Steps between C-alpha positions, in 0.01 A plus 500: 500500500609200708541534873873437468550776243286740702693433821833525318406836349367626832815385678724676248303823525470476878875448547574779256247724668640415841853591396374812328290605800783439744723716284221753459432498871857595586486744210206671673696514822791657312267756340338584833844585636635666184208727409304493827134427568391823329696421182364148506151645533556718192618199300205289613269784401585466129447123484118509477526746212753273333254215546225708343713571192577129475130414528420747223757347269598136542386310811171395342683373193750317720228311690299431185808356329557250779143371478472514120833327432427231761163429335655486151778266610246274674324468163835441321477832313867599525500737203210697647678515837815640337307763305314600817831561675639718218177699474484546876857627524456757222169621644641523853811689391295745293254582780772514766713734287204737465419500872867528591541803275194668652627437852846633413363807324258592779701381802482842669119501474466150642743578782348828613131453416438127536755386758517836681877448526703712252817319606387187313516651150852372419409161646203484265717576197727207576197282563350599163806368320466160668139431396567375140789291628280335759236429233748299293614257766154470656350374173786260439465368855132430429598281204730288714245470781250370246759248378566386859862622475536696822880491492526779242286757686682398819838575344371832370365593843830426674692694236269798536530506878879461488545786254249717688682466831845527343411811302340664805810439709726638225284812479516528878881497490504754215273736693723471808822553305358814337372634830139501379212423735387138462137505388238258366653555153742215569204260544330620180825475306563150630149396399551630146828307468332183626215524247749559217698190598184287530376606157833431333530154655138414414546597136819295476332197656191504281709565187720203585191286567329569168832477317541143624130408497347671196126460445473274192129429497355533149142536614352839423310711749306822496693794636219737590310255723823452701544875538136527599544226762806676643332836540168350606680332789735788577240778501306393813825409674646841411184671617526300821860604559439863401208546736668316785829682453316830472320430825827385656672819381224712651543306821879552503470875434231543767684325784769770555238774458267341758791453738568873471134565575544277805751752635834394352739714302568417134839354591352283777225376269752393235708324766198306625405411142859392428514279811168339413555438127879466495564302819199331662304399190795346307580282801138387521503414129819297533322160544272580207794399279356149515142595417602749231721241331224239513248754368717577197513130411138437595336749264616337171441156656137584574466649151619169353259297713219736408579471127489120533180511708652334809270664756547230765874566514442875523276441802763285667776755434284783636419317825861397562624851422259661746586279797878507444510880466285548810732274698807690381331830583407400854849363561678812374250737659559342841873542456471866401268571791735343755831626361396816310640753751825305525538480121428870455769596748752242377465560127401864472599646838142623518249424775233654279569244225467221756162631613378518141616144433293377797192691383533363146546138613123448512463538122749224409251211452279706270783679319680181399178315410364784285803487272432138411122526468535802269741299285241221465231748399734650240580154367128435462472817291303694760690829540172684550445317826851588617436864413177520698645320802827693510328834448272429797801423719691811397196724548480382859866592546449842344202555730724421798767739371259791458290455811699294751858628468405862589312367802733232645819518292666227298322231704184584310671396178595164650135435579410586141763263359373215718135552404591542131701175485231311693230617260719410202545144628127455556416627151762279332380191687139573410586543131690169491239312701253485211545286186775623272430647163528282197758568229394788280278653768616857563282576799649702788 
């Protein structure tokens, strides 16, 4: 991928992400006022479980598709790239439908036994319905990322966010008009509507694309080796996501429980969790729109360079990525440290949120850099390394949740996040410091 195409794709995704995050940011503020910090905490509590269901079903396939299609297109194998997309979509929809059904059927069990919050059962049922829909547009997005066409996923993202916010607000008005208490159900309903819109638009776009650009290559290819390549790539990535999401889910469930052990009531613990995950953390992640957008474009780019054996260019890209992300992180971290309390009070009317923003400012350089370095490792076909590194970072955070929160409160978790992100950066840098693997080498 040329520098111009890469920068254009990154710019499109960054601008789209910026608009989407601004809208999402005010959406969070609206939710914090409409359903309160406790309701926001309940909604945030189901997201790790939703992520786990996604990891079990389609996220590995999604990431594998991006790398596999990029490699095939680099070698001018368009027919194989098209077949990979179709196979990936069918596989992702099948697995996501199974996991979604299981989550819907056993929502009460997950809510009461796993999340320890029976009030989340209806939220989980709505979430279950959105999983197959998300699988469809995620796989189609991967195809366009591999083709360096970031405009299509960008349009889908904006459509999804627009429908999500609009549907949530309509549900909010309906609840008010009927005199019903406004709960986190409006957020879950809005999310389902957004995923449905994104899937529909993605299917229309890809159908239009292949209708106007049919694959006319007459060269034959072997189907089963392609299927094998897809699942060989997706399995370690899926295992990576499953284990990391599982650890993240354990972490999310433990935080409110450890806060209760620290001396808080259940309601107070959910409020603290809601402020942290629904207010402070989203603001901190706001600048990561740039790094996330670049990472999405970078992974298939590195896969192409790796397929062509251009190791020198990979080294150059890695070095530039590291220094630019560190600079952005230090710049944003300084701003959050200086203005965190002001932003918390101004945006959320919460001094607590402002304090959390200041605490979290120290992780910015590592948080933003880790996103990009992980993308490079994935592009090099080294998901095993990402798994080991990320698991080590999350285990440190879980250790801080279990042992530090009961002793010193939520501050203990901040220390764990900082140490976890620092360790993750060091491990990523060490892995990329040594000579890259050669094409066809499947080492971790």
